[in-house]
C-alpha positions as CSV (number, residue, x, y, z in Angstrom):
1,X,137.2,74.9,149.9
2,X,135.9,77.0,147.0
3,X,138.5,78.5,144.7
4,X,137.6,81.4,142.4
5,X,139.3,82.2,139.0
6,X,138.8,84.1,135.8
7,X,138.9,82.5,132.4
8,X,141.8,83.5,130.3
9,X,142.4,82.6,126.6
10,X,145.2,83.6,124.4
11,X,143.7,85.5,121.4
12,X,142.3,88.8,120.1
13,X,139.0,88.3,122.1
14,X,140.8,89.0,125.4
15,X,140.6,92.6,126.6
16,X,142.8,92.2,129.5
17,X,146.4,91.1,130.1
18,X,147.7,88.1,132.1
19,X,149.7,90.4,134.4
20,X,146.5,92.3,135.3
21,X,144.9,89.2,136.9
22,X,145.3,89.2,140.7
23,X,144.2,85.7,141.2
24,X,144.2,82.3,139.4
25,X,142.8,81.4,136.0
26,X,141.1,78.9,133.8
27,X,143.4,78.6,130.8
28,X,141.1,78.4,127.8
29,X,142.5,76.9,124.6
30,X,139.9,77.6,122.1
31,X,141.3,75.8,119.1
32,X,144.0,73.1,119.0
33,X,145.7,74.8,116.0
34,X,146.1,77.9,118.2
35,X,147.9,75.9,120.8
36,X,150.0,74.0,118.2
37,X,151.2,77.1,116.5
38,X,151.8,79.1,119.8
39,X,152.8,76.4,122.2
40,X,156.1,77.9,123.3
41,X,154.7,81.4,123.6
42,X,151.6,80.2,125.6
43,X,153.6,78.0,128.0
44,X,156.4,80.4,128.5
45,X,154.1,83.3,129.1
46,X,152.2,81.3,131.8
47,X,155.4,80.2,133.4
48,X,156.8,83.7,133.5
49,X,153.7,85.2,134.9
50,X,153.8,82.8,137.8
51,X,150.0,82.8,137.9
52,X,148.2,79.7,139.1
53,X,146.2,77.7,136.5
54,X,143.5,75.9,138.4
55,X,141.5,74.7,135.4
56,X,142.2,74.2,131.6
57,X,139.4,74.4,129.1
58,X,140.3,72.0,126.3
59,X,140.0,73.2,122.7
60,X,136.5,73.4,121.2
61,X,137.7,71.1,118.4
62,X,139.1,68.5,120.8
63,X,136.8,65.7,119.7
64,X,137.7,66.3,116.0
65,X,141.4,66.1,116.8
66,X,143.7,63.1,117.1
67,X,143.2,62.1,120.8
68,X,146.9,61.4,121.2
69,X,147.6,65.0,120.3
70,X,145.1,66.2,122.9
71,X,146.6,63.9,125.6
72,X,150.1,65.1,124.7
73,X,148.9,68.8,125.0
74,X,147.5,67.9,128.4
75,X,150.8,66.5,129.5
76,X,152.6,69.6,128.3
77,X,150.4,71.9,130.1
78,X,150.5,69.9,133.3
79,X,154.4,69.9,133.2
80,X,154.4,73.7,133.3
81,X,151.3,74.5,135.4
82,X,150.7,71.4,137.5
83,X,147.0,71.8,136.6
84,X,145.2,68.4,136.4
85,X,141.6,69.6,135.8
86,X,140.4,69.7,132.2
87,X,137.0,70.8,130.9
88,X,135.6,69.4,127.7
89,X,132.4,70.0,125.7
90,X,130.0,67.1,125.1
91,X,130.1,67.3,121.4
92,X,129.8,64.4,118.9
93,X,132.5,61.9,119.7
94,X,132.5,62.5,123.4
95,X,131.7,58.9,124.4
96,X,134.7,57.7,122.4
97,X,136.9,60.4,124.0
98,X,135.8,59.3,127.5
99,X,136.7,55.7,126.7
100,X,140.1,56.7,125.4
101,X,140.7,59.0,128.4
102,X,139.9,56.2,130.8
103,X,142.8,54.1,129.3
104,X,145.3,56.8,130.1
105,X,147.4,56.5,133.2
106,X,147.5,60.2,133.8
107,X,146.7,62.1,137.0
108,X,144.0,64.2,135.4
109,X,140.3,64.7,135.9
110,X,137.9,65.4,133.1
111,X,135.0,67.8,133.6
112,X,132.2,67.6,131.1
113,X,130.4,70.9,130.6
114,X,126.6,71.4,130.6
115,X,124.6,72.9,127.8
116,X,120.9,73.6,127.2
117,X,118.7,70.9,125.6
118,X,118.3,73.0,122.6
119,X,122.1,73.0,121.9
120,X,121.7,69.4,120.8
121,X,125.0,68.2,122.3
122,X,125.5,64.4,122.7
123,X,124.7,64.8,126.4
124,X,121.8,67.2,126.3
125,X,121.0,67.4,130.1
126,X,123.1,67.4,133.3
127,X,121.5,64.0,134.2
128,X,123.0,62.6,131.0
129,X,126.4,63.8,132.1
130,X,125.9,62.2,135.5
131,X,125.1,58.9,133.8
132,X,128.2,59.1,131.6
133,X,130.4,59.9,134.7
134,X,129.0,56.8,136.5
135,X,129.4,54.7,133.4
136,X,132.9,55.7,132.2
137,X,134.9,57.1,135.1
138,X,133.5,57.9,138.5
139,X,136.9,58.3,140.0
140,X,138.2,60.8,137.4
141,X,135.3,62.4,135.7
142,X,133.1,65.2,136.9
143,X,130.7,67.8,135.7
144,X,131.3,71.5,134.8
145,X,128.1,73.2,135.6
146,X,127.7,76.3,133.3
147,X,125.1,78.5,134.9
148,X,124.3,80.5,131.8
149,X,123.8,77.4,129.7
150,X,121.4,75.2,131.7
151,X,117.7,75.7,132.0
152,X,116.2,77.3,135.1
153,X,114.6,74.0,136.3
154,X,118.0,72.6,137.2
155,X,118.3,75.3,139.9
156,X,115.6,73.6,142.0
157,X,117.3,73.1,145.3
158,X,116.9,69.3,145.6
159,X,118.0,68.8,142.0
160,X,120.9,71.2,142.4
161,X,122.0,69.4,145.6
162,X,122.2,66.2,143.6
163,X,124.0,67.7,140.6
164,X,126.6,69.3,142.8
165,X,127.6,65.9,144.1
166,X,129.1,65.3,140.6
167,X,130.3,68.9,140.0
168,X,133.9,70.0,140.3
169,X,133.9,73.2,138.3
170,X,131.3,75.9,138.0
171,X,131.4,78.4,135.0
172,X,129.6,81.3,136.6
173,X,127.8,83.9,134.4
174,X,124.3,85.2,133.9
175,X,122.0,85.4,130.8
176,X,119.2,87.6,129.6
177,X,116.7,87.2,126.7
178,X,117.6,89.4,123.8
179,X,121.2,89.9,125.1
180,X,122.7,86.5,125.3
181,X,124.8,84.4,127.7
182,X,127.9,84.9,129.7
183,X,126.9,88.2,131.3
184,X,128.4,89.2,134.7
185,X,126.9,87.0,137.3
186,X,125.4,89.9,139.2
187,X,124.2,91.8,136.1
188,X,120.8,93.5,137.0
189,X,119.4,92.4,133.6
190,X,120.2,88.7,134.3
191,X,117.4,86.0,134.6
192,X,119.2,84.1,137.3
193,X,119.6,85.0,141.0
194,X,123.3,83.9,141.1
195,X,124.1,85.9,144.2
196,X,121.8,83.7,146.2
197,X,123.2,80.6,144.4
198,X,126.8,81.5,145.3
199,X,125.9,82.0,148.9
200,X,124.2,78.7,149.0
201,X,127.2,76.8,147.6
202,X,129.0,76.7,150.9
203,X,126.3,77.5,153.5
204,X,123.5,75.2,152.1
205,X,125.2,72.7,149.8
206,X,128.6,72.4,151.5
207,X,130.1,72.3,148.0
208,X,133.8,72.5,147.2
209,X,135.5,73.0,143.9
210,X,136.4,75.7,141.4
211,X,134.3,78.6,140.3
212,X,135.4,80.3,137.1
213,X,134.0,83.7,135.9
214,X,133.5,83.1,132.2
215,X,132.3,86.4,130.5
216,X,131.9,87.6,127.0
217,X,134.7,90.0,125.9
218,X,132.6,93.1,126.3
219,X,132.4,92.4,130.0
220,X,136.1,91.6,130.6
221,X,136.5,95.0,132.3
222,X,134.2,93.8,135.1
223,X,136.1,90.6,135.9
224,X,138.4,92.0,138.6
225,X,135.6,93.8,140.5
226,X,133.3,90.8,140.2
227,X,136.0,88.5,141.4
228,X,136.4,90.4,144.6
229,X,132.6,90.5,145.1
230,X,132.5,86.8,144.5
231,X,135.1,86.2,147.2
232,X,133.2,88.3,149.7
233,X,130.0,86.3,149.0
234,X,131.8,83.0,149.5
235,X,133.4,84.3,152.7
236,X,130.1,85.5,154.1
237,X,130.9,89.2,154.1
């Protein structure tokens, strides 16, 4: 089963409201301080909205924060949303975080996000993330494949088939030279044929998991329409 959601973060960058979202969300917590200072508001707003949270994006500064505080935050979000799937960036300190996470007796899965080689993350390629998954937590660790981050070579069908065996979340968006990343996935200026990619996920690769539309703020107005189109592609219409 493939579930589709839009990414939603509390902050000035959001150009749409939670009650305008007809489906489920990835709850994006961009900074731990933002969560700490607005915890009650964030959790009560989510609870009141009755919207389903399928994925949580951990703060970008997770690996610079006391891990116990991060694990406590995960517990608090889980208690309200029931969401057990958490995305983390492979920044400096990721190995220590994976080891600490492995010692936790929590019903969570951790999904490590892909980035381009030039980003110089600790894990610079999808294959390095696969190796980390196999080393530190095959039963509770997965990959988040971000289509706008990874190089085109990873879309080779045989390579992609292998990567999807370890992928539980896909951040779907396009990219274009001179414009940037996180464009609408079907943007005519985009370098990637993501319409074909989406169709292949079920029909060719038999993949199941969560697809999250993750767009730059200036494209937030296209999320609802793109979500419907994405569902049509997945359902073969």
